[in-house]
FIZA-630285 format. One record per atom (N, C-alpha, C): atom name; x, y, z; residue number from 1; residue in three letters. Coordinates in nm, 3 decimals. Example, Ala and Ser with C-alpha at 12.3 -4.5 7.8 and 13.67 -1.06 7.14 Angstrom:
2
+----+---------+---------+---------+-----+-----+
: at :       u :       v :       w :   i :  aa :
+----+---------+---------+---------+-----+-----+
:  N :   1.319 :  -0.569 :   0.780 :   1 : ala :
: CA :   1.230 :  -0.450 :   0.780 :   1 : ala :
:  C :   1.320 :  -0.330 :   0.780 :   1 : ala :
:  N :   1.285 :  -0.225 :   0.708 :   2 : ser :
: CA :   1.367 :  -0.106 :   0.714 :   2 : ser :
:  C :   1.290 :   0.003 :   0.787 :   2 : ser :
+----+---------+---------+---------+-----+-----+
***
This chain:
88
+----+---------+---------+---------+-----+-----+
: at :       u :       v :       w :   i :  aa :
+----+---------+---------+---------+-----+-----+
:  N :   6.235 :   1.050 :   1.757 :   1 : met :
: CA :   6.118 :   1.040 :   1.842 :   1 : met :
:  C :   5.990 :   1.059 :   1.761 :   1 : met :
:  N :   5.996 :   1.132 :   1.655 :   2 : thr :
: CA :   5.879 :   1.156 :   1.573 :   2 : thr :
:  C :   5.833 :   1.028 :   1.506 :   2 : thr :
:  N :   5.927 :   0.946 :   1.456 :   3 : gln :
: CA :   5.891 :   0.821 :   1.392 :   3 : gln :
:  C :   5.833 :   0.723 :   1.494 :   3 : gln :
:  N :   5.885 :   0.719 :   1.611 :   4 : thr :
: CA :   5.834 :   0.631 :   1.715 :   4 : thr :
:  C :   5.692 :   0.671 :   1.751 :   4 : thr :
:  N :   5.671 :   0.799 :   1.763 :   5 : ser :
: CA :   5.539 :   0.848 :   1.798 :   5 : ser :
:  C :   5.440 :   0.822 :   1.685 :   5 : ser :
:  N :   5.480 :   0.840 :   1.559 :   6 : asn :
: CA :   5.392 :   0.810 :   1.445 :   6 : asn :
:  C :   5.360 :   0.661 :   1.439 :   6 : asn :
:  N :   5.462 :   0.579 :   1.462 :   7 : arg :
: CA :   5.442 :   0.436 :   1.459 :   7 : arg :
:  C :   5.347 :   0.392 :   1.571 :   7 : arg :
:  N :   5.362 :   0.452 :   1.686 :   8 : phe :
: CA :   5.274 :   0.424 :   1.798 :   8 : phe :
:  C :   5.129 :   0.456 :   1.762 :   8 : phe :
:  N :   5.108 :   0.574 :   1.704 :   9 : phe :
: CA :   4.973 :   0.615 :   1.666 :   9 : phe :
:  C :   4.918 :   0.529 :   1.552 :   9 : phe :
:  N :   5.005 :   0.488 :   1.459 :  10 : asp :
: CA :   4.962 :   0.397 :   1.352 :  10 : asp :
:  C :   4.914 :   0.265 :   1.410 :  10 : asp :
:  N :   4.992 :   0.210 :   1.502 :  11 : glu :
: CA :   4.954 :   0.084 :   1.566 :  11 : glu :
:  C :   4.827 :   0.100 :   1.649 :  11 : glu :
:  N :   4.817 :   0.212 :   1.718 :  12 : leu :
: CA :   4.698 :   0.239 :   1.797 :  12 : leu :
:  C :   4.575 :   0.251 :   1.706 :  12 : leu :
:  N :   4.592 :   0.317 :   1.592 :  13 : gly :
: CA :   4.482 :   0.330 :   1.496 :  13 : gly :
:  C :   4.439 :   0.195 :   1.442 :  13 : gly :
:  N :   4.535 :   0.109 :   1.409 :  14 : lys :
: CA :   4.503 :  -0.026 :   1.361 :  14 : lys :
:  C :   4.429 :  -0.105 :   1.469 :  14 : lys :
:  N :   4.477 :  -0.092 :   1.591 :  15 : leu :
: CA :   4.414 :  -0.163 :   1.702 :  15 : leu :
:  C :   4.270 :  -0.116 :   1.721 :  15 : leu :
:  N :   4.247 :   0.014 :   1.713 :  16 : met :
: CA :   4.112 :   0.069 :   1.727 :  16 : met :
:  C :   4.021 :   0.022 :   1.613 :  16 : met :
:  N :   4.075 :   0.019 :   1.491 :  17 : thr :
: CA :   3.998 :  -0.026 :   1.376 :  17 : thr :
:  C :   3.961 :  -0.173 :   1.392 :  17 : thr :
:  N :   4.056 :  -0.254 :   1.435 :  18 : asp :
: CA :   4.028 :  -0.396 :   1.458 :  18 : asp :
:  C :   3.924 :  -0.415 :   1.568 :  18 : asp :
:  N :   3.934 :  -0.336 :   1.673 :  19 : ala :
: CA :   3.838 :  -0.346 :   1.784 :  19 : ala :
:  C :   3.698 :  -0.306 :   1.737 :  19 : ala :
:  N :   3.691 :  -0.202 :   1.655 :  20 : ala :
: CA :   3.561 :  -0.158 :   1.604 :  20 : ala :
:  C :   3.501 :  -0.266 :   1.514 :  20 : ala :
:  N :   3.586 :  -0.329 :   1.431 :  21 : gly :
: CA :   3.538 :  -0.438 :   1.344 :  21 : gly :
:  C :   3.487 :  -0.555 :   1.426 :  21 : gly :
:  N :   3.558 :  -0.589 :   1.531 :  22 : ala :
: CA :   3.517 :  -0.700 :   1.617 :  22 : ala :
:  C :   3.385 :  -0.667 :   1.687 :  22 : ala :
:  N :   3.372 :  -0.544 :   1.732 :  23 : ala :
: CA :   3.249 :  -0.503 :   1.799 :  23 : ala :
:  C :   3.131 :  -0.507 :   1.702 :  23 : ala :
:  N :   3.155 :  -0.465 :   1.579 :  24 : gln :
: CA :   3.049 :  -0.466 :   1.479 :  24 : gln :
:  C :   3.008 :  -0.611 :   1.447 :  24 : gln :
:  N :   3.106 :  -0.700 :   1.438 :  25 : gly :
: CA :   3.076 :  -0.841 :   1.415 :  25 : gly :
:  C :   2.996 :  -0.900 :   1.529 :  25 : gly :
:  N :   3.033 :  -0.866 :   1.651 :  26 : ala :
: CA :   2.959 :  -0.915 :   1.768 :  26 : ala :
:  C :   2.816 :  -0.860 :   1.769 :  26 : ala :
:  N :   2.801 :  -0.736 :   1.726 :  27 : gln :
: CA :   2.668 :  -0.676 :   1.721 :  27 : gln :
:  C :   2.581 :  -0.750 :   1.620 :  27 : gln :
:  N :   2.635 :  -0.779 :   1.503 :  28 : lys :
: CA :   2.558 :  -0.852 :   1.401 :  28 : lys :
:  C :   2.522 :  -0.991 :   1.448 :  28 : lys :
:  N :   2.615 :  -1.056 :   1.516 :  29 : glu :
: CA :   2.589 :  -1.190 :   1.569 :  29 : glu :
:  C :   2.479 :  -1.186 :   1.674 :  29 : glu :
:  N :   2.482 :  -1.086 :   1.760 :  30 : met :
: CA :   2.379 :  -1.071 :   1.864 :  30 : met :
:  C :   2.243 :  -1.042 :   1.801 :  30 : met :
:  N :   2.240 :  -0.958 :   1.698 :  31 : glu :
: CA :   2.113 :  -0.928 :   1.630 :  31 : glu :
:  C :   2.055 :  -1.054 :   1.567 :  31 : glu :
:  N :   2.140 :  -1.135 :   1.504 :  32 : ser :
: CA :   2.094 :  -1.260 :   1.444 :  32 : ser :
:  C :   2.039 :  -1.354 :   1.550 :  32 : ser :
:  N :   2.109 :  -1.363 :   1.662 :  33 : phe :
: CA :   2.064 :  -1.449 :   1.772 :  33 : phe :
:  C :   1.929 :  -1.402 :   1.826 :  33 : phe :
:  N :   1.916 :  -1.272 :   1.848 :  34 : met :
: CA :   1.791 :  -1.217 :   1.902 :  34 : met :
:  C :   1.676 :  -1.237 :   1.804 :  34 : met :
:  N :   1.703 :  -1.218 :   1.676 :  35 : arg :
: CA :   1.599 :  -1.237 :   1.574 :  35 : arg :
:  C :   1.554 :  -1.383 :   1.574 :  35 : arg :
:  N :   1.648 :  -1.476 :   1.579 :  36 : ala :
: CA :   1.615 :  -1.618 :   1.579 :  36 : ala :
:  C :   1.534 :  -1.654 :   1.704 :  36 : ala :
:  N :   1.572 :  -1.601 :   1.818 :  37 : gln :
: CA :   1.498 :  -1.629 :   1.942 :  37 : gln :
:  C :   1.357 :  -1.571 :   1.935 :  37 : gln :
:  N :   1.345 :  -1.450 :   1.879 :  38 : gly :
: CA :   1.213 :  -1.388 :   1.865 :  38 : gly :
:  C :   1.123 :  -1.469 :   1.774 :  38 : gly :
:  N :   1.178 :  -1.514 :   1.661 :  39 : glu :
: CA :   1.099 :  -1.596 :   1.568 :  39 : glu :
:  C :   1.058 :  -1.728 :   1.632 :  39 : glu :
:  N :   1.150 :  -1.787 :   1.709 :  40 : lys :
: CA :   1.119 :  -1.912 :   1.778 :  40 : lys :
:  C :   1.007 :  -1.892 :   1.879 :  40 : lys :
:  N :   1.013 :  -1.782 :   1.952 :  41 : met :
: CA :   0.912 :  -1.752 :   2.052 :  41 : met :
:  C :   0.775 :  -1.728 :   1.987 :  41 : met :
:  N :   0.775 :  -1.652 :   1.876 :  42 : leu :
: CA :   0.649 :  -1.627 :   1.806 :  42 : leu :
:  C :   0.590 :  -1.754 :   1.747 :  42 : leu :
:  N :   0.676 :  -1.842 :   1.696 :  43 : ala :
: CA :   0.627 :  -1.967 :   1.639 :  43 : ala :
:  C :   0.561 :  -2.053 :   1.747 :  43 : ala :
:  N :   0.613 :  -2.046 :   1.867 :  44 : gly :
: CA :   0.556 :  -2.123 :   1.977 :  44 : gly :
:  C :   0.425 :  -2.067 :   2.029 :  44 : gly :
:  N :   0.393 :  -1.943 :   1.994 :  45 : met :
: CA :   0.271 :  -1.879 :   2.043 :  45 : met :
:  C :   0.150 :  -1.913 :   1.958 :  45 : met :
:  N :   0.170 :  -1.980 :   1.846 :  46 : asp :
: CA :   0.060 :  -2.021 :   1.758 :  46 : asp :
:  C :  -0.024 :  -1.900 :   1.715 :  46 : asp :
:  N :   0.045 :  -1.796 :   1.668 :  47 : leu :
: CA :  -0.024 :  -1.676 :   1.622 :  47 : leu :
:  C :  -0.068 :  -1.691 :   1.477 :  47 : leu :
:  N :  -0.168 :  -1.614 :   1.439 :  48 : val :
: CA :  -0.219 :  -1.616 :   1.302 :  48 : val :
:  C :  -0.150 :  -1.506 :   1.224 :  48 : val :
:  N :  -0.112 :  -1.538 :   1.100 :  49 : arg :
: CA :  -0.051 :  -1.436 :   1.015 :  49 : arg :
:  C :  -0.159 :  -1.338 :   0.970 :  49 : arg :
:  N :  -0.117 :  -1.218 :   0.937 :  50 : arg :
: CA :  -0.209 :  -1.111 :   0.901 :  50 : arg :
:  C :  -0.294 :  -1.148 :   0.779 :  50 : arg :
:  N :  -0.232 :  -1.206 :   0.675 :  51 : asp :
: CA :  -0.307 :  -1.241 :   0.554 :  51 : asp :
:  C :  -0.412 :  -1.348 :   0.582 :  51 : asp :
:  N :  -0.382 :  -1.443 :   0.671 :  52 : glu :
: CA :  -0.480 :  -1.544 :   0.708 :  52 : glu :
:  C :  -0.596 :  -1.481 :   0.784 :  52 : glu :
:  N :  -0.564 :  -1.389 :   0.874 :  53 : phe :
: CA :  -0.668 :  -1.320 :   0.950 :  53 : phe :
:  C :  -0.761 :  -1.243 :   0.857 :  53 : phe :
:  N :  -0.703 :  -1.170 :   0.761 :  54 : glu :
: CA :  -0.783 :  -1.091 :   0.667 :  54 : glu :
:  C :  -0.873 :  -1.181 :   0.582 :  54 : glu :
:  N :  -0.822 :  -1.299 :   0.542 :  55 : ala :
: CA :  -0.901 :  -1.392 :   0.462 :  55 : ala :
:  C :  -1.021 :  -1.443 :   0.541 :  55 : ala :
:  N :  -0.999 :  -1.481 :   0.667 :  56 : val :
: CA :  -1.109 :  -1.530 :   0.751 :  56 : val :
:  C :  -1.208 :  -1.418 :   0.781 :  56 : val :
:  N :  -1.158 :  -1.297 :   0.800 :  57 : lys :
: CA :  -1.244 :  -1.182 :   0.824 :  57 : lys :
:  C :  -1.336 :  -1.158 :   0.704 :  57 : lys :
:  N :  -1.280 :  -1.168 :   0.582 :  58 : ala :
: CA :  -1.360 :  -1.150 :   0.461 :  58 : ala :
:  C :  -1.464 :  -1.261 :   0.447 :  58 : ala :
:  N :  -1.425 :  -1.384 :   0.481 :  59 : met :
: CA :  -1.519 :  -1.496 :   0.475 :  59 : met :
:  C :  -1.634 :  -1.476 :   0.574 :  59 : met :
:  N :  -1.604 :  -1.427 :   0.692 :  60 : ala :
: CA :  -1.708 :  -1.403 :   0.794 :  60 : ala :
:  C :  -1.803 :  -1.293 :   0.748 :  60 : ala :
:  N :  -1.749 :  -1.189 :   0.687 :  61 : ala :
: CA :  -1.835 :  -1.080 :   0.637 :  61 : ala :
:  C :  -1.927 :  -1.132 :   0.528 :  61 : ala :
:  N :  -1.875 :  -1.216 :   0.438 :  62 : lys :
: CA :  -1.956 :  -1.274 :   0.329 :  62 : lys :
:  C :  -2.063 :  -1.364 :   0.388 :  62 : lys :
:  N :  -2.029 :  -1.446 :   0.486 :  63 : ala :
: CA :  -2.126 :  -1.536 :   0.550 :  63 : ala :
:  C :  -2.236 :  -1.455 :   0.618 :  63 : ala :
:  N :  -2.197 :  -1.343 :   0.681 :  64 : arg :
: CA :  -2.296 :  -1.257 :   0.747 :  64 : arg :
:  C :  -2.392 :  -1.198 :   0.644 :  64 : arg :
:  N :  -2.339 :  -1.152 :   0.532 :  65 : glu :
: CA :  -2.424 :  -1.096 :   0.425 :  65 : glu :
:  C :  -2.518 :  -1.202 :   0.370 :  65 : glu :
:  N :  -2.465 :  -1.323 :   0.346 :  66 : asp :
: CA :  -2.549 :  -1.433 :   0.295 :  66 : asp :
:  C :  -2.658 :  -1.469 :   0.395 :  66 : asp :
:  N :  -2.623 :  -1.471 :   0.522 :  67 : ser :
: CA :  -2.721 :  -1.504 :   0.626 :  67 : ser :
:  C :  -2.832 :  -1.400 :   0.631 :  67 : ser :
:  N :  -2.794 :  -1.273 :   0.624 :  68 : glu :
: CA :  -2.896 :  -1.167 :   0.624 :  68 : glu :
:  C :  -2.987 :  -1.176 :   0.502 :  68 : glu :
:  N :  -2.929 :  -1.208 :   0.386 :  69 : ala :
: CA :  -3.009 :  -1.223 :   0.264 :  69 : ala :
:  C :  -3.104 :  -1.341 :   0.277 :  69 : ala :
:  N :  -3.057 :  -1.451 :   0.333 :  70 : leu :
: CA :  -3.143 :  -1.569 :   0.351 :  70 : leu :
:  C :  -3.255 :  -1.540 :   0.452 :  70 : leu :
:  N :  -3.224 :  -1.469 :   0.558 :  71 : leu :
: CA :  -3.327 :  -1.432 :   0.655 :  71 : leu :
:  C :  -3.436 :  -1.347 :   0.590 :  71 : leu :
:  N :  -3.394 :  -1.252 :   0.507 :  72 : ala :
: CA :  -3.492 :  -1.168 :   0.437 :  72 : ala :
:  C :  -3.576 :  -1.252 :   0.341 :  72 : ala :
:  N :  -3.513 :  -1.348 :   0.274 :  73 : arg :
: CA :  -3.586 :  -1.434 :   0.180 :  73 : arg :
:  C :  -3.686 :  -1.523 :   0.254 :  73 : arg :
:  N :  -3.643 :  -1.581 :   0.366 :  74 : val :
: CA :  -3.734 :  -1.664 :   0.446 :  74 : val :
:  C :  -3.852 :  -1.581 :   0.496 :  74 : val :
:  N :  -3.825 :  -1.460 :   0.542 :  75 : ala :
: CA :  -3.933 :  -1.373 :   0.589 :  75 : ala :
:  C :  -4.031 :  -1.343 :   0.476 :  75 : ala :
:  N :  -3.979 :  -1.318 :   0.356 :  76 : ala :
: CA :  -4.066 :  -1.290 :   0.242 :  76 : ala :
:  C :  -4.150 :  -1.413 :   0.206 :  76 : ala :
:  N :  -4.087 :  -1.532 :   0.209 :  77 : leu :
: CA :  -4.161 :  -1.655 :   0.179 :  77 : leu :
:  C :  -4.268 :  -1.684 :   0.284 :  77 : leu :
:  N :  -4.235 :  -1.663 :   0.411 :  78 : glu :
: CA :  -4.334 :  -1.683 :   0.517 :  78 : glu :
:  C :  -4.450 :  -1.586 :   0.502 :  78 : glu :
:  N :  -4.419 :  -1.464 :   0.464 :  79 : ser :
: CA :  -4.523 :  -1.365 :   0.441 :  79 : ser :
:  C :  -4.613 :  -1.407 :   0.325 :  79 : ser :
:  N :  -4.551 :  -1.459 :   0.220 :  80 : glu :
: CA :  -4.628 :  -1.505 :   0.103 :  80 : glu :
:  C :  -4.715 :  -1.624 :   0.141 :  80 : glu :
:  N :  -4.662 :  -1.718 :   0.222 :  81 : ile :
: CA :  -4.740 :  -1.835 :   0.266 :  81 : ile :
:  C :  -4.859 :  -1.788 :   0.349 :  81 : ile :
:  N :  -4.836 :  -1.694 :   0.440 :  82 : ser :
: CA :  -4.945 :  -1.641 :   0.524 :  82 : ser :
:  C :  -5.051 :  -1.575 :   0.437 :  82 : ser :
:  N :  -5.008 :  -1.502 :   0.337 :  83 : arg :
: CA :  -5.104 :  -1.433 :   0.246 :  83 : arg :
:  C :  -5.185 :  -1.536 :   0.168 :  83 : arg :
:  N :  -5.118 :  -1.644 :   0.119 :  84 : leu :
: CA :  -5.190 :  -1.746 :   0.042 :  84 : leu :
:  C :  -5.286 :  -1.824 :   0.131 :  84 : leu :
:  N :  -5.251 :  -1.849 :   0.257 :  85 : lys :
: CA :  -5.340 :  -1.917 :   0.348 :  85 : lys :
:  C :  -5.462 :  -1.830 :   0.377 :  85 : lys :
:  N :  -5.441 :  -1.702 :   0.380 :  86 : gly :
: CA :  -5.551 :  -1.611 :   0.408 :  86 : gly :
:  C :  -5.649 :  -1.605 :   0.292 :  86 : gly :
:  N :  -5.605 :  -1.629 :   0.171 :  87 : glu :
: CA :  -5.692 :  -1.626 :   0.054 :  87 : glu :
:  C :  -5.772 :  -1.755 :   0.042 :  87 : glu :
:  N :  -5.720 :  -1.862 :   0.098 :  88 : ala :
: CA :  -5.784 :  -1.991 :   0.079 :  88 : ala :
:  C :  -5.904 :  -2.011 :   0.163 :  88 : ala :
+----+---------+---------+---------+-----+-----+
***
């Protein structure tokens, strides 16, 4: 009876190990499926990548600085023109 009982437990252990392996395989397959669906959904949303956003943000900041510098230069030139007209 001891050998029968050991054999039963050995077979049960193998069955449990196989079931755990199958469950782990199913879990990996589900994760892959969910990841693919998520990527597909994000691609359809036409989102901007972070590096592209940062590049455009830097360009906008540079354009703002250039614009402010040009406004100051125009104001200085207009002031100079007004001063020269006043001397004439």
